C-alpha positions in Angstrom: -11.7 -13.0 58.7 -8.5 -10.8 58.7 -7.4 -12.4 55.5 -10.6 -11.2 53.8 -10.0 -7.7 55.1 -6.4 -7.7 53.9 -7.4 -9.0 50.5 -10.2 -6.4 50.2 -7.8 -3.6 51.0 -5.2 -5.0 48.6 -7.9 -5.2 45.9 -9.0 -1.6 46.5 -5.4 -0.5 46.3 -4.8 -2.3 43.0 -8.0 -0.8 41.6 -6.9 2.7 42.7 -3.4 2.2 41.2 -4.8 0.9 37.9 -7.3 3.8 37.7 -4.6 6.3 38.5 -2.4 4.9 35.8 -5.2 4.9 33.3 -6.2 8.4 34.1 -2.5 9.5 33.8 -2.3 7.9 30.4 -5.5 9.5 29.3 -4.3 12.9 30.4 -1.0 12.4 28.5 -2.9 11.4 25.3 -5.2 14.4 25.6 -2.3 16.8 26.0 -0.7 15.3 22.9 -4.0 15.6 21.0 -4.3 19.2 22.2 -0.8 20.1 20.9 -1.6 18.4 17.6 -4.9 20.4 17.3 -3.1 23.6 18.1 -0.5 22.9 15.4 -3.3 22.1 12.9 -5.2 25.3 13.8 -2.0 27.4 13.2 -1.5 25.7 9.8 -5.2 26.2 8.8 -4.9 29.9 9.8 -1.9 30.2 7.6 -3.6 28.5 4.6 -6.6 30.8 5.1 -4.5 33.9 5.2 -2.2 33.0 2.3 -4.5 31.2 0.0 -8.1 31.6 0.7 -8.4 35.3 1.7 -7.0 36.6 -1.6 -9.7 34.6 -3.4 -12.5 36.4 -1.6 -13.1 39.1 -4.3 -13.2 36.5 -7.1 -15.6 34.3 -5.1 -17.9 37.3 -4.5 -17.9 38.3 -8.2 -18.8 34.7 -9.2 -21.5 34.5 -6.6 -22.9 37.8 -7.9 -23.1 36.3 -11.4 -24.9 33.3 -10.0 -27.4 35.5 -8.3 -28.1 37.2 -11.7 -28.5 33.8 -13.4 -30.8 32.4 -10.7 -32.8 35.6 -10.7 -33.4 35.0 -14.4 -34.4 31.4 -14.1 -38.1 31.9 -13.2 -38.6 34.1 -16.3 -36.9 31.6 -18.5 -39.0 28.7 -17.0 -42.3 30.6 -17.7 -41.3 31.3 -21.3 -40.2 27.7 -21.7 -43.6 26.6 -20.4 -45.4 28.8 -23.0 -43.3 27.4 -25.8 -43.9 23.8 -24.6 -47.7 24.4 -24.6 -47.7 25.8 -28.1 -45.6 22.9 -29.5 -47.6 20.4 -31.5 -47.9 16.9 -30.1 
């Protein structure tokens, strides 16, 4: 009977030690991932500030032209429908 108690306690100890080791490894890996993500965030902020932000006025001008074009499409479509109906078959 005492051997079973000792083996049970040893098994519980082994499980606790293995879980502690696994959790420590997970914590270390998460800290490394966090540092990598922080570096990536800094790099992306630099790219945005240096390369993307200066493009904003040009992008807004292009989008404004697209709004003009898409605003004209319904009128063009209706005129095309009239021409298509008049076309001989």
